[in-house]
Every structure is written in structure tokens, then in C-alpha cells.
N, C-alpha and C positions, 0 to 999 in steps of 0.2 A: 285685196283687190286683185290683184296678179293670179291668186288661184281661181277666182270666178270669169276672169277672159279665159284661163287654159282650160277652165272645166265648158266653156261655152265655144271654143275654136272645137274642141276635142268631139262632143256633141255631134256637132256640125259634120267635121269630116264622119263620124258613124253616119250620119244620115245621108251623107253624098255615097258610103259605100253600098248603104241597103237598096239605093235607089238605083245603083249599076247593077246590083243584084238583079233586082225586080224588072229591069229594064230587059235585059239579056235573057234572064231563068223566067218567065212568068208564071210557071207552075210552081214556082217554090212562095207564092202571094201568102195564102195562108199559114205556111209553116213563119213566113218572117213575121206574120202578125203574132203569131203565138210567141216570138222569142224575143222579150222584153228585155230593152240594155239598158245597164245603171254603170254607174262609174265606181271605181274604187280604186280610191289614193295610195301610192306610195306602194303598189304592186308590184312594178317592171313588166304587166304581162297582161295576157288576155283570160279567160277563163269561163266554163259555164259549168251550171250546177246541173242541167238535163232542163231549165225552164229559162233561165236568165242567162244574159252575156253581161259580165262582168268585163270593165276594161280600167285600164289607169291611164289617164287625160293626158299627163308627161309621154306616157310610151306611147300613145297614140299619135301624140303630135309628131314625136321624133322618127315615129316610124312611116309617116306621110312625107316627112322632109327628107326620108332617107329614098322612099319608091314610094307614091299614092298606092300603087297597086297592093302593096304587104296589107295594108289595113283590109282592101276589099277581099282579098283572099282569107287572111285571119276568121273576119265575118262569116264567110264561107263555110270554113274550115269548122267553124264552131256550132252553124245550124246543122252541117251533115252530120256533126256526132248526135244532135239530138233528134234527127231525122230517124237515123239509124236506131234509136236507144241506148247508144256506147257505155251511157254511165251509170243506166237501171240494171248493167249485170255485171258491175265492176266488184262488187263484193265478194264475188263468187270465181273467181278466178286469180290466176299468177298476174299481179298490176302489173310488173312492169312488160310482160311479154302484151299484155291486153293494151298497156299504154302505145305500146310502138306498133300492134297490129292494127288498131282503132284510126291512128294518122296515118300509116300506109293506105289504108281502105280508102279514105277520105279525100286525100292528096289524087290518088288515082282518078278518083271520079271528077276532081276537078281537072284533073290534063285532060282526060276525054272528054268533058263537055268545051273545054278550050275557050272560052269567053277570056276575050281583051283584054279586060281589065282588072284580071289575075295570073296573067303572064310573067311570070318572072325570068329569071337569067339561067338559074340552076336546073329549069325546067328539065331540059336535053339530059342532062346527067339522072334526072330521078329516073325520066321517062324508059332510060336505058336498062337503070337497076328493075324497074317494074316488070321490063319485058322479061329480064332474067328470071324473076320472080316467079311469073306468071306461067312461066315452062314446067314449074316444080309445083304450083299450088293449085292453076287452073284458075277460075273464077276469085276475083281478086276479094271477097268478102274479108270483113275483121274478123270473125269466125274461123274461116281456111287459114286465112293470114297467121292467126295467134295459135292452131292449131300444128301448123307448119314449123313453127318458132319454137313451143315446147318442146314436139320431136328432135327438131335441127335446133338445136343452139349455137349462138353466134358468139362471136367473140367480141369482149367492150370496145376493141377498137372499132369492131364493122357497123356495132351498134350505136354508136356515138356518130359513126357517117351519114347513117339512117336518119337518125336524130337531127341530126344538121340539115337534113334533106325533107326532112316528114314534118318536122312539129311546128306548129304554130300557136298552141295555146297549151299551158297546164293543166292537169288530171287533177288537184290537189281537191277540189268540190266533187269528183265523182265519190262520192259516199253515202251510203240510205239516209236520207233525212226524215224526220219524223211528220216535215211539214214541207211540202214546196208546191209551188202555185200550178205546175204544169205535172202532171201526173203523166204516167206511160200510156194509160188509158187513150189520155187525151192528144197523145202524140202519136199515138197508133193509129186515130182517126185521120188525122191530120197526114202521117205518113203512105195511108191508105189514097186520099186525095191528090197528093203527090202524083202517084204511081197514075190512077184515072188519067190526073192532067196528060203528065207525061205523055199516054200514049195518044192524046189525041192530037200531040205536034208534030207530024210528019216530020220535020227534021232534027228535033230533038231525038224521035224513036232510031236513028241512024248515028248519032253522038252520043247515046248514054246507054248504052250496053249495061256498065260498069253500074251505072247510078241504078239499074230497074233489077240486079240481082243482087242489089245490096237491100231496096226496098223489100223485095220479094224473101230475104233473108231476115229482114228486121220485123217483116209483117205475118210470116207465117205463123202458123197455129207450134205452142209448145207446149210438151206435156211432162206433168211431174209422174215418171214412171211409179212412186211408190203410192200416190192414189190411184193408177191403173188395179197395181197390186191389191187394193182395198175390193176392187170388183169380187173377189173370188174369195172375200172373206165368208163362212159361213158360219152356223151355230153349232156348236159341240158344246159337250162337258168337259169341265176342267174341275178338279180335284184344287179345291179353295174356298173360302168362306166365302159366302154370298152376302156380302152388306147391306144390298136392297131388300133383302128376307131375313135379316137377323134382329132381333128386338134386342137390345144390349140392358133395358130396363128388367124385362123380367130375368136375364140371365146375371147381372151381377147382384139382383134383390137375392135370388135363391142364395149365392154365393155368402151374402152378408147374413142371413137368418138360418140358415144351415151348414154352414161352412163349405166344403168342397162339393157341394149339391146344387148345380144350377136347375131352376125353374124348365129351360128350355136351354137344348144342346142347340148350337149353330150347324147349319147344311155342311156338308161334308162336300159340295159342288156347288159350282156355278154354270150358266151361261155364258160364253166367251166368244167374241167375235173372233176367228183367229182364222187362219189360211190352215186346213186341216186338207184337202187334197185338190189336185188340179196337175194339169199337164203342161212341159217346157217342151214345145216344140223346137229342134234346130235344122234349121235349112245347112246343110253339109254339102253344098254346091260348090263348083271353082271360085264362084264371087265370095263367099259365105264362109270360107275357112279363117284359121288361124287365130290371133288375138284379140279380135275383135269380139269374135263368138267366147271367148274365154272371160274378156270384160263382160258379157253380156249377163253372162252365169255366175259370175263374181259378183255383179251389181245388182240382180235378180236374189240371190243369198245375202247379201248385206242388206238390204232395204227389210229382210225377212226376219232375220236377228234384231236389227236397230231397234224395229218397230213391236219386237216382242210378237208376232203374229205366228209364231210356230207352238203347234199343238206339241208337247210329250213325244208322242207320236204321231207320224205323217203319215201321208201316201202319197208322195208326189213321182210322175213318170218322168224324165227326162228321154225324149224320144229324138233318136238322129234318124236324117230322113234327105234324100236326094230325088232318085225318080222311084224308090222302095226304100221302106223302113230298112234302116241300115243295124239301128240297136236301142234297146229300150232297158233305160236302165232306173230301177224300182229304189226308193227313196224314203224310208221311213222313218230316220232321225238326223241329228245336227249331224253325229258322226259320221255317217255314210256321206253326206253331204259335203263334208270336212274331203272325206277321202277320195269321192267323185270328182272334185274340184282338184286334187293333188294329182291324183293318181290317171284320171279318166281320158281318154284318148277319143279325138273325135275320126270318124271314118263316113269314108262316101265319096263327095267329091264328082258325081255324076250331072247330069242333066234334071232338073226340080221339076217338082209332079207334087203337089199339095194332098193328094186325094188317098194317098196310101196311108198316111198318117191320120186318116179321117175313119178310116175303113178298118185301122187297128183300134183307135179309141174304142169304136162300135162294138166292135169282139170284146173288149178289155170290161166293158159292160155288160155286154150278154153274159159275160163270164163271172160275174158278179165282184170283180175288182176294185170296182168304187161304190161306197155308200150313197156318196153324194158328190157326183163332181160337178164343180161350178163351173168349171169353163178351162181353155186351153189358151197358152199366150203362143205364136209363131212367129220366130226371129227369123226372118229371110231377106232377099233382095227383091223378094216381089215377081220374080219372072218363072214363073211356074202356074201349072194349070188348077185351078179353085174348082170345088167340089159346088155340084148343082143345089144340092138338096142341106136345107138350113139343118145342126146337129141339134139334140136336146140342149146343150151346154151353151156356154157365152164362148166367144170366140174373137182372140186380137190378134191382128198382124202385126207385126212390130215390124218398123222398116229402117234402116239408116239412112237418114238423109232423105231429102227430095228427089225425086224422077218422073220429067213429064212424060217420060217413054213408058214409063210402069201400068200394068193393067190396073182398071178400077177394082178395088176388091168388093164381095158379096155384098148384097144390101143389107145381109142380116148379120154380119161384121162388123169391128170397129177398128178401124186403121188407125196407127198413132205412127207419130216420126221421134225417131228417138238421138238426141245430140251424142257427137263422138265423144266430147269431150264429158256427158254427163255420165257414158259407161266409164269413164279413165277412173 
């Protein structure tokens, strides 16, 4: 009987918290409708798995007795985790750093929104720490904070202080699930709707810069670099048995009847979809030098090797260019790729002009350097002069991060935005 009464009261408290959010932040109506609340007894926490908000009834009443705003704050905290898809990337990142980064990001949004029903005593201290962090990180999205924490590890003592100020729920349910009632695609539609609704509220626009930044980060297109490389796969011959065209029946029958004399020999070659010829162009202007270029090359090489997309003999040109072609390294084997990664040096660091690379590749084509050049990947910051004419091969411009000030790529090319942590 007592448990039933506690469950009923806790459900009412959660309903009050939900209504409080809806009254002050009307653009969250669709998101609130998508987040189902369920009680989970004897857990002493709030938690979400990306589609459901779980709460311990006793814990909810304890929080409400201490400060009613704690419940509303925790509810909004979990809602933002879902809107920003924080749980869906959990298995691909360092969990401790991602946990803290996600909590800091959503708490920063809540502080910026300034809803009266969510204000807590420690918020002034939290705001001061966030201001200092923002000077180093820039826009406080979970992704940016995560990269900062990975590159600048903090002490256990400092980590505990951050957790005291920013943690509202536990993330133990942030694991890939076989079945989940709300998929990432469904949350993405909700997040797009929130972003559209948010911009229609004049007052909200002035007070929700961080919310918009996080929504843009969550809803922006992400690309599988491995899938991008598959666009450059070409047909070619490779030594090996062609299972599709080899008849084992005649082969084994001959061996059985005539000893070591098969009636049909296996073909000694087969057609394979493997990367054979393509160009990697590296923008070596001032903003593209350093470790990130090496990370891009390492990532490219790693994907090629791990997916067995290399022929025994390849023809890959790594061209470095700023306002002119600085170097061209021809790679014909894995050993040469290894040597380039270990000993190759970046040259250039001037202004950016994309045209010289395309002129140079066209010259190589005229000289019959390539048999069947499938495409060119240009890793760049995007600040340069694009060629006007469409080449005979596919072109991908790969950027690190979004930038609204970047000029649009030509219509005949493909634009992809790579994640910095994805290159590491």
C-alpha cells in the first residue's frame, strides 16, 4: 500500500516537472511527447536509455522534498541528452570523458535558457567554470568538450568537482540496445522540429545560442569515411580462384577417376572491387598543417588496409598543394605507403588555390600515368579557389568541421565533413 502511494506521488511530481518545462519552453512539446517516463524502483537515480526516462519513485520524492527544482532540472537534463543523441554514440567513444562532456553540454544549455523552475544554488559556481572552459573550447557542444577532455586530461579531484556541478543522471543505460522504442532517426526528426520551432521564438533566439549550437551539432550530416573510399573502387584483375566461375563437381570428379588429373582447372584470376588508382590531395596552407593532416593520411591508410581494398600493386598519388603543387609522392605498394607515413614531410603553408592540383592531375592523365583514375579526395579547410570545369573523375572535398563562412563547393563535386575524433 505504501509503495503504491509513493509511486502515485512520484508520478504526479514528474508530471508537474514536465508541465513546468512545457510552459516555459514550448518548442520542446514534440520532444516531451516522445520521451516516455517509467518508474524503476530501488535505483536511487534518474536515467535514460535514449527513449525512456526512468526514475526511482523514492528518489524523486527525496529530491522534491530537498528542492522541487531538482526534479525539473533532472527531467530537462535527460530530455536534452535525447535531443542531442548523446546515448547513440556512447559505444564509440571514451566513456568517462563522453559522460562528463555530455553532462556539461546540457547543463550549459539549461543555464543559458534560465528557466526559473530549474535554477539551483550552485549555478553561479557552474557558470564561472563554464566561462573559463568556453575560452578554451569555444562553443560548448558535447563533441567539442569531449575532444578537449581527451587532449587535456583533468585530475580525479577536478573531475569530481565537475561531476558535482553538472551530473544529474546516470548513463549506465547508454549502451547499444537490440530494441529501442525511439530510434536515432525519430529523435533526429524531433530535434529538427525543435530547431525550427526555436527559431520562431524571438525571445528564445536571444537566450538559446548554446541550444542552437548543440542542435546543429546533433543534426548535421555525418559521414562514414570508409564508405567514401568505396566510391573509388575500380574493377581489376587479382590472382586467385574465382569461386563464381569455378565448377567443383568436374574438378573433384577428374581427381577421383584419373588421379591427379582434374577435368577443369580453376581460373587463376578474378575480378575484385579494390582501390587501385586515385589521388589524395592535401591542402598544406597555414590552417591545414600539423597533426591533423597526418591523422587524415593515417585514417585513409588504415581503412584501405583493414578492408583489404589494396591491390598488390597500386597507383596512389599524394599531392601536397597550397597556391601551387609543392610535391607529388607516387605510392605503388603498402611498403611505400608505410615509408611515406613515417618519413614524409609536409611542404607549402602558403595561400590556397585548388586549381593547380586539377591542372596537374590532368597533365598526369595526358601522360598516361593512370589507367583508370576513379577519383580524387581533397582534404582542405575549404578556403581556396575552385576550378570552374568539371573533371573526368569523381571529386570529394573533405573538410574538418562545419564552417558557415566557407564557400559552396562546385555542383559537380561532393562535400563531406569529417569528425576530428573520427580521424584519431
